[in-house]
mmJSON file of the N, C-alpha and C atoms, coordinates in Angstrom:
{"data_MODEL":{"atom_site":{
"group_PDB":["ATOM","ATOM","ATOM","ATOM","ATOM","ATOM","ATOM","ATOM","ATOM","ATOM","ATOM","ATOM","ATOM","ATOM","ATOM","ATOM","ATOM","ATOM","ATOM","ATOM","ATOM","ATOM","ATOM","ATOM","ATOM","ATOM","ATOM","ATOM","ATOM","ATOM","ATOM","ATOM","ATOM","ATOM","ATOM","ATOM","ATOM","ATOM","ATOM","ATOM","ATOM","ATOM","ATOM","ATOM","ATOM","ATOM","ATOM","ATOM","ATOM","ATOM","ATOM","ATOM","ATOM","ATOM","ATOM","ATOM","ATOM","ATOM","ATOM","ATOM","ATOM","ATOM","ATOM","ATOM","ATOM","ATOM","ATOM","ATOM","ATOM","ATOM","ATOM","ATOM","ATOM","ATOM","ATOM","ATOM","ATOM","ATOM","ATOM","ATOM","ATOM","ATOM","ATOM","ATOM","ATOM","ATOM","ATOM","ATOM","ATOM","ATOM","ATOM","ATOM","ATOM","ATOM","ATOM","ATOM","ATOM","ATOM","ATOM","ATOM","ATOM","ATOM","ATOM","ATOM","ATOM","ATOM","ATOM","ATOM","ATOM","ATOM","ATOM","ATOM","ATOM","ATOM","ATOM","ATOM","ATOM","ATOM","ATOM","ATOM","ATOM","ATOM","ATOM","ATOM","ATOM","ATOM","ATOM","ATOM","ATOM","ATOM","ATOM","ATOM","ATOM","ATOM","ATOM","ATOM","ATOM","ATOM","ATOM","ATOM","ATOM","ATOM","ATOM","ATOM","ATOM","ATOM","ATOM","ATOM","ATOM","ATOM","ATOM","ATOM","ATOM","ATOM","ATOM","ATOM","ATOM","ATOM","ATOM","ATOM","ATOM","ATOM","ATOM","ATOM","ATOM","ATOM","ATOM","ATOM","ATOM","ATOM","ATOM","ATOM","ATOM","ATOM","ATOM","ATOM","ATOM","ATOM","ATOM","ATOM"],
"id":[1,2,3,4,5,6,7,8,9,10,11,12,13,14,15,16,17,18,19,20,21,22,23,24,25,26,27,28,29,30,31,32,33,34,35,36,37,38,39,40,41,42,43,44,45,46,47,48,49,50,51,52,53,54,55,56,57,58,59,60,61,62,63,64,65,66,67,68,69,70,71,72,73,74,75,76,77,78,79,80,81,82,83,84,85,86,87,88,89,90,91,92,93,94,95,96,97,98,99,100,101,102,103,104,105,106,107,108,109,110,111,112,113,114,115,116,117,118,119,120,121,122,123,124,125,126,127,128,129,130,131,132,133,134,135,136,137,138,139,140,141,142,143,144,145,146,147,148,149,150,151,152,153,154,155,156,157,158,159,160,161,162,163,164,165,166,167,168,169,170,171,172,173,174,175,176,177,178,179,180],
"type_symbol":["N","C","C","N","C","C","N","C","C","N","C","C","N","C","C","N","C","C","N","C","C","N","C","C","N","C","C","N","C","C","N","C","C","N","C","C","N","C","C","N","C","C","N","C","C","N","C","C","N","C","C","N","C","C","N","C","C","N","C","C","N","C","C","N","C","C","N","C","C","N","C","C","N","C","C","N","C","C","N","C","C","N","C","C","N","C","C","N","C","C","N","C","C","N","C","C","N","C","C","N","C","C","N","C","C","N","C","C","N","C","C","N","C","C","N","C","C","N","C","C","N","C","C","N","C","C","N","C","C","N","C","C","N","C","C","N","C","C","N","C","C","N","C","C","N","C","C","N","C","C","N","C","C","N","C","C","N","C","C","N","C","C","N","C","C","N","C","C","N","C","C","N","C","C","N","C","C","N","C","C"],
"label_atom_id":["N","CA","C","N","CA","C","N","CA","C","N","CA","C","N","CA","C","N","CA","C","N","CA","C","N","CA","C","N","CA","C","N","CA","C","N","CA","C","N","CA","C","N","CA","C","N","CA","C","N","CA","C","N","CA","C","N","CA","C","N","CA","C","N","CA","C","N","CA","C","N","CA","C","N","CA","C","N","CA","C","N","CA","C","N","CA","C","N","CA","C","N","CA","C","N","CA","C","N","CA","C","N","CA","C","N","CA","C","N","CA","C","N","CA","C","N","CA","C","N","CA","C","N","CA","C","N","CA","C","N","CA","C","N","CA","C","N","CA","C","N","CA","C","N","CA","C","N","CA","C","N","CA","C","N","CA","C","N","CA","C","N","CA","C","N","CA","C","N","CA","C","N","CA","C","N","CA","C","N","CA","C","N","CA","C","N","CA","C","N","CA","C","N","CA","C","N","CA","C","N","CA","C","N","CA","C","N","CA","C"],
"label_alt_id":[null,null,null,null,null,null,null,null,null,null,null,null,null,null,null,null,null,null,null,null,null,null,null,null,null,null,null,null,null,null,null,null,null,null,null,null,null,null,null,null,null,null,null,null,null,null,null,null,null,null,null,null,null,null,null,null,null,null,null,null,null,null,null,null,null,null,null,null,null,null,null,null,null,null,null,null,null,null,null,null,null,null,null,null,null,null,null,null,null,null,null,null,null,null,null,null,null,null,null,null,null,null,null,null,null,null,null,null,null,null,null,null,null,null,null,null,null,null,null,null,null,null,null,null,null,null,null,null,null,null,null,null,null,null,null,null,null,null,null,null,null,null,null,null,null,null,null,null,null,null,null,null,null,null,null,null,null,null,null,null,null,null,null,null,null,null,null,null,null,null,null,null,null,null,null,null,null,null,null,null],
"label_comp_id":["MET","MET","MET","LYS","LYS","LYS","ALA","ALA","ALA","ALA","ALA","ALA","PHE","PHE","PHE","THR","THR","THR","GLU","GLU","GLU","LYS","LYS","LYS","GLN","GLN","GLN","LEU","LEU","LEU","GLU","GLU","GLU","GLU","GLU","GLU","ALA","ALA","ALA","ILE","ILE","ILE","ASP","ASP","ASP","ARG","ARG","ARG","VAL","VAL","VAL","LEU","LEU","LEU","ALA","ALA","ALA","GLY","GLY","GLY","GLU","GLU","GLU","LYS","LYS","LYS","LEU","LEU","LEU","THR","THR","THR","ALA","ALA","ALA","VAL","VAL","VAL","ALA","ALA","ALA","ASP","ASP","ASP","SER","SER","SER","SER","SER","SER","PRO","PRO","PRO","ALA","ALA","ALA","SER","SER","SER","LEU","LEU","LEU","SER","SER","SER","THR","THR","THR","LEU","LEU","LEU","LYS","LYS","LYS","ARG","ARG","ARG","LYS","LYS","LYS","VAL","VAL","VAL","ALA","ALA","ALA","VAL","VAL","VAL","ARG","ARG","ARG","ILE","ILE","ILE","LYS","LYS","LYS","GLY","GLY","GLY","HIS","HIS","HIS","SER","SER","SER","ILE","ILE","ILE","LYS","LYS","LYS","ARG","ARG","ARG","GLN","GLN","GLN","ARG","ARG","ARG","PRO","PRO","PRO","GLY","GLY","GLY","PRO","PRO","PRO","GLU","GLU","GLU","GLY","GLY","GLY","PRO","PRO","PRO"],
"label_asym_id":["A","A","A","A","A","A","A","A","A","A","A","A","A","A","A","A","A","A","A","A","A","A","A","A","A","A","A","A","A","A","A","A","A","A","A","A","A","A","A","A","A","A","A","A","A","A","A","A","A","A","A","A","A","A","A","A","A","A","A","A","A","A","A","A","A","A","A","A","A","A","A","A","A","A","A","A","A","A","A","A","A","A","A","A","A","A","A","A","A","A","A","A","A","A","A","A","A","A","A","A","A","A","A","A","A","A","A","A","A","A","A","A","A","A","A","A","A","A","A","A","A","A","A","A","A","A","A","A","A","A","A","A","A","A","A","A","A","A","A","A","A","A","A","A","A","A","A","A","A","A","A","A","A","A","A","A","A","A","A","A","A","A","A","A","A","A","A","A","A","A","A","A","A","A","A","A","A","A","A","A"],
"label_entity_id":["1","1","1","1","1","1","1","1","1","1","1","1","1","1","1","1","1","1","1","1","1","1","1","1","1","1","1","1","1","1","1","1","1","1","1","1","1","1","1","1","1","1","1","1","1","1","1","1","1","1","1","1","1","1","1","1","1","1","1","1","1","1","1","1","1","1","1","1","1","1","1","1","1","1","1","1","1","1","1","1","1","1","1","1","1","1","1","1","1","1","1","1","1","1","1","1","1","1","1","1","1","1","1","1","1","1","1","1","1","1","1","1","1","1","1","1","1","1","1","1","1","1","1","1","1","1","1","1","1","1","1","1","1","1","1","1","1","1","1","1","1","1","1","1","1","1","1","1","1","1","1","1","1","1","1","1","1","1","1","1","1","1","1","1","1","1","1","1","1","1","1","1","1","1","1","1","1","1","1","1"],
"label_seq_id":[1,1,1,2,2,2,3,3,3,4,4,4,5,5,5,6,6,6,7,7,7,8,8,8,9,9,9,10,10,10,11,11,11,12,12,12,13,13,13,14,14,14,15,15,15,16,16,16,17,17,17,18,18,18,19,19,19,20,20,20,21,21,21,22,22,22,23,23,23,24,24,24,25,25,25,26,26,26,27,27,27,28,28,28,29,29,29,30,30,30,31,31,31,32,32,32,33,33,33,34,34,34,35,35,35,36,36,36,37,37,37,38,38,38,39,39,39,40,40,40,41,41,41,42,42,42,43,43,43,44,44,44,45,45,45,46,46,46,47,47,47,48,48,48,49,49,49,50,50,50,51,51,51,52,52,52,53,53,53,54,54,54,55,55,55,56,56,56,57,57,57,58,58,58,59,59,59,60,60,60],
"pdbx_PDB_ins_code":[null,null,null,null,null,null,null,null,null,null,null,null,null,null,null,null,null,null,null,null,null,null,null,null,null,null,null,null,null,null,null,null,null,null,null,null,null,null,null,null,null,null,null,null,null,null,null,null,null,null,null,null,null,null,null,null,null,null,null,null,null,null,null,null,null,null,null,null,null,null,null,null,null,null,null,null,null,null,null,null,null,null,null,null,null,null,null,null,null,null,null,null,null,null,null,null,null,null,null,null,null,null,null,null,null,null,null,null,null,null,null,null,null,null,null,null,null,null,null,null,null,null,null,null,null,null,null,null,null,null,null,null,null,null,null,null,null,null,null,null,null,null,null,null,null,null,null,null,null,null,null,null,null,null,null,null,null,null,null,null,null,null,null,null,null,null,null,null,null,null,null,null,null,null,null,null,null,null,null,null],
"Cartn_x":[-8.928,-9.173,-8.622,-9.415,-9.006,-8.152,-7.09,-6.206,-6.926,-6.514,-7.149,-6.485,-5.636,-4.936,-4.811,-4.595,-4.464,-2.991,-2.767,-1.394,-0.671,-1.396,-0.789,-0.359,-1.21,-0.86,0.363,0.424,1.558,2.832,2.758,3.918,4.432,3.507,3.897,4.577,4.055,4.644,6.051,6.215,7.527,8.517,8.071,8.934,9.389,8.495,8.856,9.934,9.802,10.811,12.141,12.115,13.348,13.986,13.199,13.72,14.351,14.227,14.896,13.994,12.689,11.775,11.733,11.602,11.592,10.398,10.667,9.642,8.455,8.706,7.606,6.767,7.41,6.668,5.769,6.283,5.479,4.306,4.563,3.496,2.407,2.8,1.813,0.894,1.408,0.609,0.091,0.263,-0.149,-1.155,-2.038,-2.975,-2.311,-1.105,-0.377,0.278,0.287,0.862,2.392,2.989,4.45,5.02,4.407,4.936,4.834,3.753,3.606,4.671,4.877,5.891,7.282,7.62,8.932,9.131,8.131,8.216,8.327,7.494,7.473,8.71,9.224,10.455,11.616,11.697,12.761,12.685,11.464,11.285,11.734,11.365,11.735,13.25,13.911,15.363,16.056,15.486,16.058,15.796,14.956,14.689,13.522,12.708,11.567,10.311,9.315,8.036,7.245,6.504,5.667,4.202,3.922,2.535,1.911,0.669,-0.05,-0.3,-0.145,-0.41,-1.573,-2.503,-3.665,-3.291,-3.685,-3.433,-4.304,-3.806,-4.574,-4.069,-4.713,-4.289,-2.923,-2.173,-0.862,-1.021,-0.178,-0.245,0.223,0.115,0.487,1.954],
"Cartn_y":[-64.015,-65.297,-66.416,-67.415,-68.518,-69.507,-69.996,-70.963,-72.301,-73.036,-74.319,-75.473,-75.152,-76.181,-75.717,-76.673,-76.347,-76.12,-75.554,-75.353,-76.703,-77.721,-79.046,-79.6,-79.458,-79.935,-79.193,-77.898,-77.109,-77.535,-77.713,-78.147,-79.502,-80.435,-81.756,-81.666,-80.834,-80.672,-80.069,-79.074,-78.459,-79.466,-80.244,-81.269,-82.28,-82.65,-83.595,-83.014,-81.737,-81.085,-81.029,-80.642,-80.537,-81.902,-82.962,-84.315,-84.838,-84.063,-84.459,-84.78,-84.802,-85.08,-83.874,-84.144,-83.056,-82.137,-80.85,-79.832,-80.04,-80.359,-80.545,-81.777,-82.827,-84.034,-83.751,-82.983,-82.634,-81.748,-80.775,-79.876,-80.636,-81.645,-82.434,-83.24,-83.651,-84.48,-83.722,-82.427,-81.6,-80.554,-80.116,-79.064,-77.691,-77.532,-76.263,-76.17,-74.978,-74.793,-74.801,-74.966,-74.972,-73.64,-72.539,-71.229,-71.025,-71.486,-71.376,-72.211,-73.428,-74.29,-73.683,-73.154,-72.525,-71.405,-70.545,-69.402,-69.852,-70.794,-71.221,-72.038,-72.845,-73.598,-72.624,-71.591,-70.592,-69.886,-69.565,-68.909,-69.844,-71.113,-72.089,-72.275,-72.304,-72.476,-71.304,-70.112,-68.93,-68.934,-69.85,-69.978,-69.15,-68.626,-67.819,-68.685,-68.16,-68.847,-68.758,-69.815,-69.787,-69.584,-69.223,-69.001,-67.898,-68.108,-67.081,-65.887,-64.732,-63.516,-62.793,-62.423,-61.694,-60.235,-59.649,-58.218,-57.428,-56.328,-55.508,-54.083,-53.234,-51.831,-51.698,-50.757,-50.515,-49.623,-49.841,-49.066,-47.632,-46.832,-45.399,-45.174],
"Cartn_z":[-5.62,-6.263,-5.386,-5.16,-4.315,-5.106,-4.481,-5.127,-5.315,-6.322,-6.628,-5.882,-4.927,-4.165,-2.722,-1.83,-0.413,-0.069,1.091,1.578,1.665,2.128,2.275,0.915,-0.093,-1.43,-1.968,-1.733,-2.191,-1.47,-0.168,0.618,0.118,-0.131,-0.611,-1.971,-2.856,-4.179,-4.083,-3.233,-3.047,-2.471,-1.501,-0.905,-1.954,-2.866,-3.93,-4.839,-5.177,-6.027,-5.295,-4.041,-3.266,-3.012,-3.093,-2.928,-4.219,-5.312,-6.545,-7.713,-7.497,-8.603,-9.543,-10.837,-11.819,-11.599,-11.733,-11.521,-12.447,-13.702,-14.654,-14.3,-13.818,-13.433,-12.23,-11.286,-10.111,-10.527,-11.389,-11.844,-12.6,-13.373,-14.117,-13.2,-12.04,-11.144,-9.922,-9.923,-8.792,-9.257,-8.375,-8.77,-8.91,-8.363,-8.479,-9.853,-10.424,-11.757,-11.703,-12.86,-12.971,-12.493,-12.892,-12.49,-10.976,-10.379,-8.926,-8.231,-8.714,-8.101,-8.231,-9.4,-9.579,-8.57,-8.446,-7.548,-6.091,-5.683,-4.289,-3.916,-4.845,-4.582,-4.395,-5.229,-5.109,-3.759,-3.315,-2.02,-0.9,-0.984,0.049,0.1,-1.066,-1.101,-0.402,-0.547,0.112,1.612,2.07,3.497,4.005,3.103,3.509,3.612,4.28,4.429,3.13,2.806,1.606,1.949,3.189,3.601,2.761,2.381,1.628,2.517,1.94,2.693,2.061,2.89,2.39,2.206,1.102,0.943,1.903,2.324,3.245,3.227,3.965,3.988,4.645,4.146,4.738,5.946,6.934,8.165,7.963,9.014,8.919,8.685],
"occupancy":[1.0,1.0,1.0,1.0,1.0,1.0,1.0,1.0,1.0,1.0,1.0,1.0,1.0,1.0,1.0,1.0,1.0,1.0,1.0,1.0,1.0,1.0,1.0,1.0,1.0,1.0,1.0,1.0,1.0,1.0,1.0,1.0,1.0,1.0,1.0,1.0,1.0,1.0,1.0,1.0,1.0,1.0,1.0,1.0,1.0,1.0,1.0,1.0,1.0,1.0,1.0,1.0,1.0,1.0,1.0,1.0,1.0,1.0,1.0,1.0,1.0,1.0,1.0,1.0,1.0,1.0,1.0,1.0,1.0,1.0,1.0,1.0,1.0,1.0,1.0,1.0,1.0,1.0,1.0,1.0,1.0,1.0,1.0,1.0,1.0,1.0,1.0,1.0,1.0,1.0,1.0,1.0,1.0,1.0,1.0,1.0,1.0,1.0,1.0,1.0,1.0,1.0,1.0,1.0,1.0,1.0,1.0,1.0,1.0,1.0,1.0,1.0,1.0,1.0,1.0,1.0,1.0,1.0,1.0,1.0,1.0,1.0,1.0,1.0,1.0,1.0,1.0,1.0,1.0,1.0,1.0,1.0,1.0,1.0,1.0,1.0,1.0,1.0,1.0,1.0,1.0,1.0,1.0,1.0,1.0,1.0,1.0,1.0,1.0,1.0,1.0,1.0,1.0,1.0,1.0,1.0,1.0,1.0,1.0,1.0,1.0,1.0,1.0,1.0,1.0,1.0,1.0,1.0,1.0,1.0,1.0,1.0,1.0,1.0,1.0,1.0,1.0,1.0,1.0,1.0],
"B_iso_or_equiv":[0.0,0.0,0.0,0.0,0.0,0.0,0.0,0.0,0.0,0.0,0.0,0.0,0.0,0.0,0.0,0.0,0.0,0.0,0.0,0.0,0.0,0.0,0.0,0.0,0.0,0.0,0.0,0.0,0.0,0.0,0.0,0.0,0.0,0.0,0.0,0.0,0.0,0.0,0.0,0.0,0.0,0.0,0.0,0.0,0.0,0.0,0.0,0.0,0.0,0.0,0.0,0.0,0.0,0.0,0.0,0.0,0.0,0.0,0.0,0.0,0.0,0.0,0.0,0.0,0.0,0.0,0.0,0.0,0.0,0.0,0.0,0.0,0.0,0.0,0.0,0.0,0.0,0.0,0.0,0.0,0.0,0.0,0.0,0.0,0.0,0.0,0.0,0.0,0.0,0.0,0.0,0.0,0.0,0.0,0.0,0.0,0.0,0.0,0.0,0.0,0.0,0.0,0.0,0.0,0.0,0.0,0.0,0.0,0.0,0.0,0.0,0.0,0.0,0.0,0.0,0.0,0.0,0.0,0.0,0.0,0.0,0.0,0.0,0.0,0.0,0.0,0.0,0.0,0.0,0.0,0.0,0.0,0.0,0.0,0.0,0.0,0.0,0.0,0.0,0.0,0.0,0.0,0.0,0.0,0.0,0.0,0.0,0.0,0.0,0.0,0.0,0.0,0.0,0.0,0.0,0.0,0.0,0.0,0.0,0.0,0.0,0.0,0.0,0.0,0.0,0.0,0.0,0.0,0.0,0.0,0.0,0.0,0.0,0.0,0.0,0.0,0.0,0.0,0.0,0.0],
"pdbx_formal_charge":[null,null,null,null,null,null,null,null,null,null,null,null,null,null,null,null,null,null,null,null,null,null,null,null,null,null,null,null,null,null,null,null,null,null,null,null,null,null,null,null,null,null,null,null,null,null,null,null,null,null,null,null,null,null,null,null,null,null,null,null,null,null,null,null,null,null,null,null,null,null,null,null,null,null,null,null,null,null,null,null,null,null,null,null,null,null,null,null,null,null,null,null,null,null,null,null,null,null,null,null,null,null,null,null,null,null,null,null,null,null,null,null,null,null,null,null,null,null,null,null,null,null,null,null,null,null,null,null,null,null,null,null,null,null,null,null,null,null,null,null,null,null,null,null,null,null,null,null,null,null,null,null,null,null,null,null,null,null,null,null,null,null,null,null,null,null,null,null,null,null,null,null,null,null,null,null,null,null,null,null],
"auth_seq_id":[1,1,1,2,2,2,3,3,3,4,4,4,5,5,5,6,6,6,7,7,7,8,8,8,9,9,9,10,10,10,11,11,11,12,12,12,13,13,13,14,14,14,15,15,15,16,16,16,17,17,17,18,18,18,19,19,19,20,20,20,21,21,21,22,22,22,23,23,23,24,24,24,25,25,25,26,26,26,27,27,27,28,28,28,29,29,29,30,30,30,31,31,31,32,32,32,33,33,33,34,34,34,35,35,35,36,36,36,37,37,37,38,38,38,39,39,39,40,40,40,41,41,41,42,42,42,43,43,43,44,44,44,45,45,45,46,46,46,47,47,47,48,48,48,49,49,49,50,50,50,51,51,51,52,52,52,53,53,53,54,54,54,55,55,55,56,56,56,57,57,57,58,58,58,59,59,59,60,60,60],
"auth_comp_id":["MET","MET","MET","LYS","LYS","LYS","ALA","ALA","ALA","ALA","ALA","ALA","PHE","PHE","PHE","THR","THR","THR","GLU","GLU","GLU","LYS","LYS","LYS","GLN","GLN","GLN","LEU","LEU","LEU","GLU","GLU","GLU","GLU","GLU","GLU","ALA","ALA","ALA","ILE","ILE","ILE","ASP","ASP","ASP","ARG","ARG","ARG","VAL","VAL","VAL","LEU","LEU","LEU","ALA","ALA","ALA","GLY","GLY","GLY","GLU","GLU","GLU","LYS","LYS","LYS","LEU","LEU","LEU","THR","THR","THR","ALA","ALA","ALA","VAL","VAL","VAL","ALA","ALA","ALA","ASP","ASP","ASP","SER","SER","SER","SER","SER","SER","PRO","PRO","PRO","ALA","ALA","ALA","SER","SER","SER","LEU","LEU","LEU","SER","SER","SER","THR","THR","THR","LEU","LEU","LEU","LYS","LYS","LYS","ARG","ARG","ARG","LYS","LYS","LYS","VAL","VAL","VAL","ALA","ALA","ALA","VAL","VAL","VAL","ARG","ARG","ARG","ILE","ILE","ILE","LYS","LYS","LYS","GLY","GLY","GLY","HIS","HIS","HIS","SER","SER","SER","ILE","ILE","ILE","LYS","LYS","LYS","ARG","ARG","ARG","GLN","GLN","GLN","ARG","ARG","ARG","PRO","PRO","PRO","GLY","GLY","GLY","PRO","PRO","PRO","GLU","GLU","GLU","GLY","GLY","GLY","PRO","PRO","PRO"],
"auth_asym_id":["A","A","A","A","A","A","A","A","A","A","A","A","A","A","A","A","A","A","A","A","A","A","A","A","A","A","A","A","A","A","A","A","A","A","A","A","A","A","A","A","A","A","A","A","A","A","A","A","A","A","A","A","A","A","A","A","A","A","A","A","A","A","A","A","A","A","A","A","A","A","A","A","A","A","A","A","A","A","A","A","A","A","A","A","A","A","A","A","A","A","A","A","A","A","A","A","A","A","A","A","A","A","A","A","A","A","A","A","A","A","A","A","A","A","A","A","A","A","A","A","A","A","A","A","A","A","A","A","A","A","A","A","A","A","A","A","A","A","A","A","A","A","A","A","A","A","A","A","A","A","A","A","A","A","A","A","A","A","A","A","A","A","A","A","A","A","A","A","A","A","A","A","A","A","A","A","A","A","A","A"],
"auth_atom_id":["N","CA","C","N","CA","C","N","CA","C","N","CA","C","N","CA","C","N","CA","C","N","CA","C","N","CA","C","N","CA","C","N","CA","C","N","CA","C","N","CA","C","N","CA","C","N","CA","C","N","CA","C","N","CA","C","N","CA","C","N","CA","C","N","CA","C","N","CA","C","N","CA","C","N","CA","C","N","CA","C","N","CA","C","N","CA","C","N","CA","C","N","CA","C","N","CA","C","N","CA","C","N","CA","C","N","CA","C","N","CA","C","N","CA","C","N","CA","C","N","CA","C","N","CA","C","N","CA","C","N","CA","C","N","CA","C","N","CA","C","N","CA","C","N","CA","C","N","CA","C","N","CA","C","N","CA","C","N","CA","C","N","CA","C","N","CA","C","N","CA","C","N","CA","C","N","CA","C","N","CA","C","N","CA","C","N","CA","C","N","CA","C","N","CA","C","N","CA","C","N","CA","C","N","CA","C","N","CA","C"],
"pdbx_PDB_model_num":[1,1,1,1,1,1,1,1,1,1,1,1,1,1,1,1,1,1,1,1,1,1,1,1,1,1,1,1,1,1,1,1,1,1,1,1,1,1,1,1,1,1,1,1,1,1,1,1,1,1,1,1,1,1,1,1,1,1,1,1,1,1,1,1,1,1,1,1,1,1,1,1,1,1,1,1,1,1,1,1,1,1,1,1,1,1,1,1,1,1,1,1,1,1,1,1,1,1,1,1,1,1,1,1,1,1,1,1,1,1,1,1,1,1,1,1,1,1,1,1,1,1,1,1,1,1,1,1,1,1,1,1,1,1,1,1,1,1,1,1,1,1,1,1,1,1,1,1,1,1,1,1,1,1,1,1,1,1,1,1,1,1,1,1,1,1,1,1,1,1,1,1,1,1,1,1,1,1,1,1]
}}}
């Protein structure tokens, strides 16, 4: 299923949350859902990449 938002839109929304804007306010004005923002902000805080990963076959 294709996401309803672009990587750039998601990055901008995460940056707004990390800058201090309320998560619910960002979710209301962003195409990304509240649950997606919560998950991606938590990943960013831990220092990991938020790039989407395509599922694929596992190696040997």
